[in-house]
C-alpha positions as CSV (number, residue, x, y, z in Angstrom):
1,M,-77.1,108.4,30.8
2,I,-77.7,106.2,33.9
3,Q,-75.0,104.7,36.1
4,L,-75.4,101.6,38.2
5,E,-73.0,102.1,41.1
6,T,-71.1,99.1,42.5
7,R,-68.2,99.9,45.0
8,G,-67.4,103.3,43.4
9,R,-67.6,102.2,39.7
10,G,-70.7,102.4,37.5
11,V,-72.1,101.2,34.3
12,A,-72.3,104.0,31.8
13,L,-75.2,102.5,29.8
14,T,-78.4,104.1,28.4
15,L,-81.3,102.2,29.9
16,A,-84.9,102.1,28.7
17,A,-86.4,102.6,32.2
18,V,-85.2,104.5,35.3
19,A,-87.0,102.0,37.5
20,L,-84.7,99.3,36.2
21,A,-81.7,101.4,37.3
22,A,-83.1,101.8,40.8
23,T,-83.7,98.1,41.1
24,A,-80.1,97.4,39.9
25,V,-78.7,99.8,42.5
26,A,-80.5,97.9,45.2
27,L,-79.3,94.5,43.9
28,A,-75.7,95.4,43.0
29,A,-74.4,95.1,46.6
30,P,-74.4,91.2,46.6
31,A,-72.1,91.3,43.6
32,A,-69.3,92.6,45.8
33,R,-66.5,90.1,46.5
34,A,-63.5,90.1,48.8
35,Q,-61.7,93.4,48.8
36,P,-58.2,93.2,47.1
37,A,-55.3,95.2,48.3
38,P,-56.1,98.9,48.5
39,S,-53.4,99.9,46.0
40,V,-54.9,97.6,43.4
41,T,-58.4,99.0,44.0
42,E,-57.2,102.6,43.8
43,Q,-55.4,101.9,40.5
44,A,-58.4,100.2,39.0
45,Q,-60.7,103.1,40.1
46,H,-58.3,105.6,38.6
47,L,-58.2,103.8,35.3
48,F,-62.0,103.5,35.3
49,E,-62.4,107.3,35.9
50,Q,-60.0,107.9,33.1
51,G,-62.1,105.8,30.8
52,L,-65.2,107.8,31.6
53,K,-63.3,111.1,30.9
54,H,-62.1,109.7,27.5
55,L,-65.6,108.6,26.7
56,E,-67.1,112.0,27.4
57,A,-64.5,113.6,25.3
58,G,-65.2,111.3,22.4
59,R,-61.9,109.4,22.6
60,I,-63.4,106.0,22.2
61,A,-60.3,104.0,21.6
62,E,-58.5,105.5,24.7
63,A,-61.6,104.9,26.8
64,C,-61.7,101.2,25.8
65,A,-58.0,100.8,26.7
66,A,-58.6,102.4,30.1
67,F,-61.6,100.2,30.9
68,D,-59.7,97.1,29.8
69,A,-56.7,97.9,32.0
70,S,-59.1,98.5,35.0
71,Q,-60.8,95.2,34.4
72,R,-57.5,93.4,34.2
73,L,-56.5,94.8,37.6
74,E,-59.8,94.2,39.4
75,P,-62.5,92.3,37.4
76,L,-66.0,93.6,38.1
77,V,-69.2,93.0,36.2
78,T,-69.9,96.8,36.1
79,T,-66.5,97.5,34.5
80,L,-67.0,94.7,32.0
81,L,-70.3,96.2,31.0
82,N,-68.7,99.6,30.5
83,L,-65.9,98.0,28.4
84,A,-68.5,96.2,26.3
85,D,-70.4,99.4,25.7
86,C,-67.2,101.1,24.7
87,H,-66.3,98.4,22.2
88,E,-69.8,98.7,20.7
89,R,-69.3,102.4,20.2
90,N,-66.0,101.7,18.6
91,H,-67.7,99.4,16.0
92,Q,-66.1,96.3,17.5
93,L,-69.4,94.5,17.6
94,A,-68.2,90.9,18.0
95,T,-65.9,91.8,20.9
96,A,-68.7,93.8,22.5
97,W,-71.2,91.0,22.1
98,A,-68.8,88.5,23.7
99,E,-68.2,90.8,26.6
100,F,-71.9,91.4,27.2
101,A,-72.5,87.7,27.2
102,Q,-69.7,87.2,29.7
103,A,-71.1,89.9,31.9
104,E,-74.5,88.3,31.7
105,Q,-73.0,85.0,33.0
106,Q,-71.1,86.7,35.8
107,A,-74.2,88.6,36.9
108,R,-76.3,85.5,36.9
109,S,-73.6,83.7,39.0
110,R,-73.8,86.5,41.6
111,S,-77.6,86.5,41.6
112,N,-77.7,90.1,40.3
113,A,-80.8,90.1,38.1
114,A,-80.6,93.8,37.2
115,L,-77.1,93.6,35.7
116,E,-78.0,90.3,34.1
117,K,-80.9,91.9,32.4
118,V,-78.8,94.9,31.2
119,A,-76.2,92.6,29.7
120,N,-78.7,90.2,28.1
121,K,-80.6,93.2,26.5
122,H,-77.4,94.5,24.8
123,A,-76.1,91.0,23.8
124,T,-79.5,90.2,22.2
125,S,-79.6,93.4,20.2
126,L,-76.1,92.9,18.9
127,R,-76.4,89.3,17.8
128,P,-78.2,89.9,14.4
129,R,-75.8,92.7,13.5
130,L,-72.5,90.7,13.8
131,S,-70.2,90.0,10.9
132,Q,-69.2,86.3,10.7
133,L,-66.2,84.5,9.1
134,T,-66.3,80.8,8.2
135,V,-63.0,79.0,7.7
136,S,-64.1,76.0,5.7
137,V,-61.8,72.9,5.8
138,P,-63.4,70.0,3.9
139,A,-62.8,66.5,5.2
140,D,-60.7,65.5,2.2
141,H,-58.5,68.6,2.6
142,R,-57.5,67.8,6.2
143,V,-54.0,66.3,5.6
144,P,-52.1,64.9,8.6
145,G,-50.6,67.7,10.9
146,L,-52.7,70.5,9.3
147,E,-52.6,73.8,11.2
148,V,-54.8,76.7,10.3
149,R,-54.2,80.2,11.6
150,R,-56.2,83.5,11.5
151,G,-53.5,86.1,11.7
152,S,-51.1,84.8,14.4
153,D,-53.8,83.0,16.3
154,P,-54.5,79.2,15.7
155,V,-58.0,78.3,14.6
156,N,-59.3,75.5,16.8
157,P,-60.3,72.4,14.6
158,A,-63.6,72.4,16.5
159,S,-64.5,75.7,14.8
160,W,-63.5,74.6,11.3
161,S,-66.3,75.1,8.8
162,R,-68.4,77.0,11.5
163,A,-69.4,80.7,11.3
164,V,-67.5,82.7,14.0
165,P,-68.4,86.3,14.9
166,V,-65.5,88.6,14.1
167,D,-64.9,92.4,14.3
168,G,-64.5,94.2,11.0
169,G,-61.0,94.4,9.5
170,S,-58.5,92.5,7.3
171,Y,-57.8,88.9,8.1
172,T,-55.1,86.6,6.8
173,I,-55.8,82.9,6.8
174,T,-52.8,80.6,6.6
175,A,-52.5,76.8,6.4
176,R,-49.5,74.5,6.7
177,A,-48.7,70.9,7.3
178,P,-45.5,68.7,7.4
179,G,-44.3,67.9,3.9
180,C,-46.7,70.3,2.2
181,E,-46.5,73.7,0.5
182,P,-47.9,76.5,2.8
183,W,-51.0,78.4,1.7
184,S,-52.4,81.8,2.7
185,T,-55.1,84.3,1.7
186,T,-56.3,87.7,3.0
187,R,-59.9,88.8,3.2
188,A,-61.5,92.2,4.3
189,I,-64.5,91.9,6.6
190,K,-67.0,94.7,7.1
191,P,-67.7,95.8,10.7
192,E,-71.4,94.9,10.6
193,G,-73.6,92.3,8.8
194,D,-70.9,90.7,6.7
195,N,-70.8,86.9,6.3
196,Q,-67.9,85.4,4.3
197,T,-66.4,82.0,3.9
198,I,-62.8,81.1,3.2
199,E,-62.1,77.6,2.0
200,V,-58.7,76.0,2.8
201,P,-57.6,74.0,-0.3
202,R,-55.8,70.7,0.0
203,L,-52.2,71.5,0.4
204,A,-49.8,70.4,-2.4
205,A,-47.0,68.1,-1.4
206,V,-43.5,69.5,-1.5
207,P,-41.8,67.9,-4.6
208,A,-39.0,65.5,-3.7
209,P,-35.5,66.5,-4.8
210,P,-34.1,64.5,-7.8
211,V,-31.9,61.5,-6.9
212,A,-28.6,61.4,-8.7
213,T,-27.8,58.0,-10.2
214,T,-24.4,56.7,-11.5
215,E,-23.9,53.9,-13.9
216,P,-21.4,51.2,-12.9
217,P,-18.2,51.1,-15.1
218,A,-18.3,48.6,-17.9
219,A,-16.5,45.4,-17.2
220,S,-13.4,44.6,-19.2
221,P,-13.8,41.7,-21.6
222,A,-12.3,38.5,-20.4
223,P,-9.2,37.3,-22.3
224,V,-9.6,34.5,-24.8
225,R,-7.9,31.3,-23.8
226,G,-4.6,31.0,-25.6
227,E,-4.2,34.7,-26.0
228,P,-2.1,36.8,-23.7
229,A,-4.1,39.1,-21.3
230,P,-4.0,42.8,-22.3
231,P,-1.5,44.9,-20.4
232,R,-2.9,46.6,-17.3
233,R,-3.5,50.2,-17.9
234,E,-2.1,52.3,-15.0
235,P,-3.9,55.5,-14.0
236,V,-2.4,58.8,-15.1
237,E,-2.7,62.1,-13.4
238,A,-2.8,64.3,-16.4
239,T,-6.1,64.6,-18.3
240,G,-4.6,65.9,-21.5
241,P,-2.1,64.3,-23.9
242,A,1.4,63.8,-22.6
243,A,4.0,66.4,-23.4
244,P,6.9,65.5,-25.8
245,A,10.2,64.7,-24.3
246,G,11.5,68.2,-25.3
247,G,9.2,69.8,-22.7
248,E,6.9,71.5,-25.2
249,P,3.1,70.9,-24.8
250,G,1.7,68.4,-27.2
251,P,-1.1,69.1,-29.7
252,A,-4.6,69.4,-28.5
253,G,-6.6,66.2,-28.6
254,P,-9.9,65.7,-30.4
255,G,-12.7,68.0,-29.1
256,E,-10.2,70.2,-27.2
257,S,-9.1,73.7,-27.9
258,A,-5.9,75.4,-26.9
259,G,-7.6,77.1,-24.0
260,S,-9.5,74.0,-22.7
261,H,-8.7,72.5,-19.4
262,G,-10.2,69.1,-19.5
263,P,-13.8,67.9,-19.4
264,G,-14.3,69.1,-15.8
265,A,-13.8,72.8,-16.6
266,G,-17.4,73.4,-17.5
267,S,-19.0,71.2,-14.9
268,S,-17.0,72.8,-12.1
269,L,-19.1,75.9,-12.5
270,V,-22.4,74.1,-11.8
271,L,-22.1,74.1,-8.0
272,P,-21.1,77.7,-7.4
273,V,-23.8,78.9,-9.9
274,A,-26.4,76.8,-8.1
275,V,-25.3,78.1,-4.7
276,G,-25.3,81.7,-6.1
277,V,-28.9,81.3,-7.4
278,G,-29.9,80.1,-4.0
279,A,-28.3,83.1,-2.4
280,V,-30.3,85.4,-4.7
281,A,-33.5,83.5,-3.8
282,L,-32.8,83.9,-0.1
283,G,-32.2,87.6,-0.6
284,G,-35.5,88.0,-2.3
285,V,-37.3,86.2,0.5
286,A,-35.5,88.5,3.0
287,L,-36.7,91.6,1.2
288,Y,-40.2,90.2,1.0
289,M,-40.4,89.4,4.7
290,N,-39.0,92.8,5.6
291,A,-41.7,94.5,3.4
292,R,-44.3,92.3,5.2
293,G,-43.0,93.5,8.5
294,D,-43.4,97.1,7.4
295,D,-47.0,96.4,6.3
296,H,-47.9,94.8,9.7
297,Y,-46.2,97.7,11.5
298,A,-48.3,100.2,9.5
299,A,-51.5,98.2,10.3
300,A,-50.6,98.3,14.0
301,Q,-50.3,102.0,13.8
302,R,-53.7,102.3,12.3
303,A,-55.4,99.8,14.6
304,T,-57.8,101.1,17.2
305,M,-58.4,97.9,19.2
306,P,-55.5,96.9,21.6
307,A,-55.8,93.2,20.7
308,V,-55.5,93.9,16.9
309,R,-52.7,96.4,17.5
310,D,-50.7,93.9,19.6
311,R,-51.3,91.1,17.1
312,E,-50.0,93.3,14.2
313,Y,-46.9,94.4,16.3
314,D,-46.2,90.7,16.9
315,A,-46.6,89.8,13.2
316,A,-44.3,92.8,12.3
317,N,-41.6,91.6,14.7
318,T,-41.9,88.0,13.4
319,S,-41.6,89.1,9.8
320,R,-38.6,91.3,10.5
321,Y,-36.8,88.6,12.5
322,A,-37.4,86.2,9.5
323,A,-36.1,88.8,7.1
324,Q,-32.9,89.0,9.2
325,V,-32.5,85.2,9.2
326,F,-33.0,84.9,5.4
327,A,-30.7,87.8,4.8
328,G,-28.0,86.1,6.9
329,A,-28.5,82.9,5.0
330,A,-28.3,84.8,1.7
331,I,-24.9,86.3,2.7
332,V,-23.6,82.9,3.8
333,A,-24.8,81.3,0.6
334,A,-23.1,84.0,-1.5
335,G,-19.9,83.6,0.4
336,A,-20.1,79.8,-0.1
337,A,-20.6,80.3,-3.9
338,V,-17.6,82.5,-4.1
339,A,-15.4,80.1,-2.1
340,V,-16.5,77.1,-4.2
341,Y,-15.9,79.0,-7.4
342,L,-12.4,80.1,-6.3
343,R,-11.4,76.6,-5.3
344,G,-12.4,75.1,-8.6
345,R,-10.6,77.7,-10.8
346,A,-7.0,77.1,-9.8
347,D,-6.2,75.8,-13.3
348,R,-8.5,78.1,-15.2
349,P,-7.6,81.3,-16.9
350,A,-8.4,84.8,-15.5
351,T,-12.1,85.5,-15.2
352,T,-14.6,87.5,-13.2
353,A,-17.8,86.8,-11.3
354,M,-20.5,88.8,-9.5
355,A,-22.0,87.7,-6.2
356,P,-25.2,89.1,-4.6
357,L,-25.1,90.7,-1.1
358,V,-28.4,91.1,0.7
359,A,-29.2,92.3,4.2
360,P,-32.1,94.1,5.9
361,G,-32.1,97.6,4.4
362,L,-29.2,96.7,2.1
363,A,-28.9,95.0,-1.3
364,G,-26.1,95.0,-3.8
365,A,-23.5,92.9,-5.6
366,A,-19.7,92.3,-5.4
367,L,-17.4,91.9,-8.4
368,I,-14.8,89.3,-7.8
369,G,-12.2,87.7,-10.2
370,R,-8.8,86.5,-10.8
371,W,-6.5,88.3,-13.3
């Protein structure tokens, strides 16, 4: 194991020739830049040393996290090379390749030929081993406003239908556009040498809601000349036959039974039933989003790369927030269904109804009625 020293931090990389290491030591000094505040340098140095200790103990994921934190505090080409080497050991080949390529550019800009050669050698050896994912979006599938995401990150339209190096893992591709049904799929990618293509279909348009139409009332026939006009019929409030003078209810009309309450009795149940069905649907969505949040949280617990772990935590929080919103909407819809039902049953006989109650971690039903 050879270390190329630059201001107290080295590159823990296995090199093919010791002579190259000696040359790199001599040329590393020009890479130094203006010294930051001492406290920042000390923190970066401490994190770097922790990364080396984790690496020697075989704790690869912890070593990568320490090198990454050191690089964020005080970016150096040598720290970036150690971070890339750590990611390569952790089987995150696409991430390591990108970091080696970045280190090569930085070393070239600082005229450090030794570090540039080290970075180029590793990047070149990794390139044929990378796994690649192509998100194909045919031209006739690109509806206006189309947005494609890989996990929670948007996919730049410039990279549509192009192979992109990716680390191994599970990837969810989603697509959405205004006025269209959303689409998503999940694909597992191997850490090395896997090339897969996911084609985004043309999104289906959201069906328009049916438009209710009413027919105008039929016009009354005009009176014939010479005949008196028919008497004007005044509106009546009662929908059933008038009661006899004695106060007793009259006989039921044609098509009515003794328990009927007019033609609106059946139709008055349509609105509360529809709202109740919507409440059940919202509750189901809430339970589904909550389960998705649990899945993302479990994936974050299993992740070894900080970027993947953070992305899964963000996805878990988003899904759980969405579950809470849908659960609240389901409860509101259920309450509305009950309220509409009770308003429309003032003249109906005693009956019962069941309303769904859904919330994160809670699901049930309430029995309501009038007796």
